[in-house]
N, C-alpha and C positions, 0 to 999 in steps of 0.2 A: 822717808825711809821706812821700810817695813821689816822689822826683825823677824828672822826665820824664813823669809821668802827664798825661793830657789835662786832668783836673780838678786842676790843680796846687794842692797844699796840702790837698786833701781826704783824709780817711781812707778806707782800703779797706773795712774791715769784714770779717766772716768769710765765706770762700767756702763755697758749698754742697758737701757731700760727694758727689763723683762717682766715688770710687775704692773704696769699701768692698766692692763686689761683685767687685773684681779681687784675685786672689791676688798675693803679692809677686813670684813668678817672672814673672808677666805684666807687672807694673809695671816691672821692671828689664830686660826682654828684648824689648820691642816691636820687631817687624821683624827679630828674629834668627832666627825660625822654629825655635828650639830652646830650650825653656823648662827643660830639665834642665841647669841650670848647676851646681848644688850636688850633684855625684855622691854625695858621702858621705851626704847626706841620704836617698838612695834605695838605699844599698848593700844593704839587707836586703830589698828588694822582689824577689821571685822574678823572674828573667829580665832585669830592668832593667839591673843593673850589667854583665851580659854583653853586652847590646845596646849599651850606651854604649861599651864597649871595641871591639866589632865595628864599630860605626858610625864611630867616629873613625879606626879603621884603614883603612876603605874610603871615607871621605869622604862620609858620609851623615848625615842628621839622627838623633840618638839617639832622640828622641821618635817620629819617624816610623817608624823600624825597630822600635821596641818595639811600637807600635800594630799594625804589619804582622804581626809574629810572634805577638802575642797573638791576632790574628784567625785566623791559621793554627792555633794551638793550640785555638781554640774549635771548629774543624772536626774536630779529632781526637776530642774527647770525644763519646761516643754521644748522639744526640738524645733517646733515651728516658730520659736523666738529667735530672731537673727539680728546680728549687728552689722549694719552696712558701714564698712570700715572707711572707705575713701570714695564717697559718691561722685566727686568731681573728676577723679582720675580713673577709677574702676567701678563703673556702675553695676557690675555683676559680682563684686567682691562682698560676700556675706559670710560672717563667721557665726557658727552655732555655739552653744554653751559647753559642749562636751570637751573633756581633756583626758589624757592617758597618763597614768603614773606607774612607774616600775620601782618597787622597793627591793633593794639588794642588801641582804644581811646574812651573816653566818648562822650556824645553829645557836639556839638560845637567844636570838635577837627578838623573839616574840612576834614574828611576822603574823601569826594568826590573830593576835590581839589587835594589831592595826586594822585588819579587815573587820573584825568583830565590832570595834568601836566606831569605825567609819560607817558601817552599814546598819547598825542596830536600829536607829530611828526610822530607817527606810523599810524595815521588815514588816511592820504592820500594814503599810501600803501595799507591799508585795503580797502579803497574805490575803488581803481583800481582793486583789486582782486575780490571784490563783483560785480563790473560792468562787468568784463570779464566773470566771472562765470555765471552771469544772462544771458548774451548774448549767451553763449554756450549752456546753458540749454534750452533757448527759441528756438534756432536753432534745438536742438535735438528733442524738443517736436513737431516741425513743419515738421520734416523729414518724407518722405513717401518712401516706405511703412513702417508701424510701425514694421513689422517683421524683417526688416534689420537694425533697429536702433542700436542694440547692447547695450553695457553698458552705462548708463547715464554719462555725464561728471561730474567731481567732484565738490563739493560745496566748492569753494576756499574762504578763509578769513585769516586774521592775528589775529584779536582780537575777542573774544567772551565774553559776559558778563553773560550769563545764559545758562546752558546746563545740561541735565540729564546725569547721569553717563553712561547709555547704549548708548546714542547718541554721547557721547564723542569718542567712538571707530570709528564711521563714520567720525567724524571731523578729527581725527588723520590719518585715512586712506586717506582722501581727501587732507590733508595738512601735508604731511610727512616732509616737509622742515622746517616749523616753525609754531607755534601756541601759543597764549597767552590768558589766562583766566584772566580777570580783573573784579572783582565783589565786590560790597559793600554789597551784600546779603550773608554774610558768613555763615549764618545758613544753607544754601543749602549744604555747603561743610563740615560743622562741624558735621552734623547729618546724615552721610552716613551709609548705611548698610554695613556690613563687605565685602560682595562680590563686592559692588560698590567702596569701598575704595581700593580694589585690583586693579581696573582699573586705579585709579589715581596714585597709587604707581608705577605701571608699566609705566605710562606716564612720571614719574619723571626720570626713568632710560633708557627709550627707549627700554623696553623689548617687545617681541612679544605679540600682542593682537589679539584675534580672533574676527573678525567683521562680522556681518550678515546684509544682506539687503534683503528686500522682492524680491522674484522672481529671485534672483541672488545667485549663490553658495557662500558658506562661503569663506572668504579670511583672510589672516593674515596681520596685520599691523606690519611692521618690522622697527625698528629704529626711530619711530616717538616719539618726546618728546613734552612736554607742559610746558611753564613757567606759573607761577600763582602768581597773586597779589590780595589778598583779604583783606577785613577790616571788623571789627566788634566791637560791644560794649562789654565791659568786662563781662557783665552778660551772654551774649551768649556763651562766651568762658568757663565760669565757668560751665554752664549747659552741655556743650559739653564734658568736661573732668571729669565730676562727676563720671562717670564709664568708665575710659579709657580702650581702647582695645589696647593691646600691639602688634600692627602689623607694627609699624614703620611709620605710617601715619603722626603723629604730629612731629616726629623727622626729617621729611624732610623740615619742615618750618623754616624760619628765623623769630622768633617772635620779633616784635618791638612795644614797648609802646610809643605812640606819644604824649599823653597828650594834654593840651590846651596851645597854644602859641599866641602871639600878634605881629603884624607887628612892625618892628623896623625902625626908620628913618635913612636915609643915605644909604640905600641899594637899588640898581636898579634891578628890576625883569628882565629887558631886557637882561642884561649881562648873567644871568644864563640860561634864555630861549634860547637865540641865541646860546650859547655854547653847550647846550644839543642837539639842532637840528643838529649841526655839528657832534657831536658824533654819532647820529643816522645815518646820511649820511655816515660817515666812516664805520659803521658796515654794512650798506646796500651795500656799495661798495664791500664787500667781495664776493657777488654774481658774479659780473663781473670778479673778479680775479679768482674765482673757475671755472667759465664757460670757461675762457681762458685756465686754467690748463687742464680742461676736453678735450677741443678741441685739445690741444697739445698732450695729451696722447691717444686720440681716444676713450675715454670712454663717455657714455651717462651721462648727468648731474644727472638724477634720480637715477642711480645706483652707482654714484661715491662717494667715502668716502675719506675725507681728514683727515689724521692722523698727529697730532702734538705731540711733545715730549718736555720734559724739557731738557735744556742743561746739560752736565755732572755735572757742578758745581751746577746748580739748583736742579738736581736730588738728590745730596748729601744733600743739604739743605732741600729738601722735606722729605727725609727719616728721618732726625733729627726732623723735624716738626711732623711727624707721631708718633715718639717715645714720644715727648712732649705731644701730644694729648692722647696717650695711658695712660700716667701717670695721666693726668687730669681725664680721665674716670675711672681709678682704684680708685681714691679718692672718687667716688660717690658710695660707697658700700651699702648705704641705699637707696638713691634716684635713683632707677634703671632706671627710664624713662629718667632722666637727663643724667645718665651715657651713655645710648644708644644714646642719642642725641649728646653728646660730641664725641662719637666714629665716628660719620659721618662727623665731621668737616674737616677731611683730604679730603673728597670728595668735600666739599664746597670750601675749599681753592683752590683745583685744578680747579674747575669750574669758580671761580671768577678770577683766574689767566688767564684762557682761554679768558674770556670776556675782561679783561683789555688788553690783548695782541692784540685783534682785534680792540679796539677803540683807541689805543695809538701808535700802530706800524706804522713806515714809510714804506708803501708798495712800494714806488718807488725807493728804494735803488738799485743801479746798480748790486750789487753782487748777487742778488736773481734772478734766471733765469725766473721764472714764476710770480714774484711779491709777492710771499707768503713766509714770514719768518716762517719756520716750527719748530723752537726751541724757547721755552719760557725761558727767562733768569732769573737769580737770583734776579734782581731788581724787576721784575714783581711779582715773587713769594713772595718776602719780603713784598711788599705792600699788596698783597692778605692776607698773614698771619696776618699782622697788623690789617687789616679791620676785619677779622674774630675773632681773639683772643682779640683784644682791644675794639671792639665795639659789635659785634654780640654775643660773648660768655657771656659778662656781662649781656646783655639783656636776654639771655637764663636763667641765674641764677635768675634774677628778675622774669621772666615769671614762672619758676617752683616754686619759692617761693610763688608767688601770686596765681597760679591756680592749680598746680599739687601736689599731694602727701602730702604736708605739714608735712613731717616727722620731727623728732626731729633734724635730721642732717641739713635740709634746714632752719628750724626755728632758730637754733642756729647761723648758718652762716649769715642769714639775720639780726638777732639781732646784731651780731658783726659788720656788715657793717653799720647799722644805728647808733650804738654808736660812731663809728669812724667818720662817715660823719657829724654827728651833734655835735661832741665833747661833749658828755654827761658825766659829771663827777658824777652826781647823778640823778637818775630817778626813776619813779614808773613803774610798769609793763604796765599800761595803756598807757604810753607814746611811747611804741614800736608800731608804726603804720604799719610797713612793714612786720610783721610776722603774720601768721594765728593763731598760738597757742602760746600765750605769756608765759603760764606756761611751755611749752616744751622748749621754748627759754631760760627762766630763769634757768631751771635745767641744760641745756647744758652749758650756760655761767658760771654758778657756778662751774661746773665740770672742765671747762677749765681755772679756776682761773682768770676769767675776772671780776667778780662781787661778792659781798657778801652783805647780808642785813645790813642796817644801824642800829645803836643802837637806833635811834629815832623812827623808824617805821619799822615793820617787812615786809611791802610790798613796801618799797623803798630800793634802792640798791646803794652802792658806786661802782665806777669803778676803777679798778686797774690802777694807774698812768702809770705803765709800758706799758699798752696797747697802749697809744698814742705815746710813744717813739718807740715802735715796728712798729706802722703804719707809722710813719715818716721815719723810716729807710727803710721800704719796698718801700714807695713812692719814696724816693731819689734813691734807687737802680734801680727801674724800669725806672725812668726818665733817669738815666745814660745809661741804656741799650738802650733806645730809641734814645738817642743822638748818640750812637755808630753807629746805623743803619741809622741815618738820613743823614750822609755824602754821602752814596751811593744813597739814594733816591733823594737828592738835585741835582744830576747829570741829573735827568730826567726832561724834560720840558713837558708841557701839551700835545704837539703833537710830542714828541721826540720818538726815537727808543728804544725799550726794547731789550736788548741783554744779 
């Protein structure tokens, strides 16, 4: 018997499970915009513990800064490095290292600082490219006679902050090895015409692009990818997705809500900054390793392609991960855009595993002839899976609940998440702050046997006590599963070998 219920004296019955798809961090931290609460649980993840320290010292979201720096690192690794994901099933499935991240934050959320910290170690490499490119172009312009000049030298760079979509083709052609777009003017990239979005979509996968330059015959850009870090105000995002185009553009981003944070005492920004610079140096060192590989093999660097694969054990684990993602995607029968986004998570897990492999592997081990470990192991894949499914996926749920679709499905699940995170035993519809359509959420929650109107007021609702028992069981179960996998992760040191 539940006192105060509308059907006084009636039993509640079992509530429908609306929480299993959410990881425990998401259940306990709704609205906090920072799901990395248990730092010790992630202390062996390369880069993460340093970014937690740096973020807390500077008043930033640790998860947001981690995503930003991971994106910058993806731009450092050469684009001709590819991971062959499932060679036995898809011989033509290769994933490059680039990823796209979209930071969403209100005024005073320090969006500029995320960009600055993420790209700072890359700037000296960018400066060197710009200087050498300028010198080459100046020499070309002064060459005589003009008729014998030939094709102008490429415009080399590593970071670009503003570019039109058509000009992006030229940049990709001139910088086929690596390129990063880092911009706080996200409106430029959220309001693209359909044909221009196709250019960006191809740059995500390294698909061929037709590039035109005046007085020069058409050429094709092959294999060039671009990493992208953009940030924006929530209102800009709402306007951009008001009439969504289902071309997969938004589904390529990792959406992160960063919120407003404040510096915390006792954290030194130097530790995080210095460690991040070392990671960038490690990633940049890949060039020297690959160039040595090319010279051994007699291939030119520009045409050389380095293929990595999962180890046999990791391949089995990745196949299981793909099946898990497929089930998550099937659950989104109403929110089709979110379902399409979830389907791409296997690609994201593969790409992040590739990035982690290059920033944490010990390239000097004697057993590797050319200094390059060509197999990505289970530990690396496990960490990548956790990053994606335990942090990025819950962020996607919040993103679609806030900005996309607002179907009864997402409203109901967002309402369920808010009830659990705030431990609401009785509430009014106006108290549900994280749902777009509270009426839709109320209908769905009643149908799932989560709530019912109180006897006191028709617009206030009692919550089924069994809801919190169910949430606690799910939380405990998922924590136990994390503990099982933590033993293998703790074997890895910050600069240890992934095998």
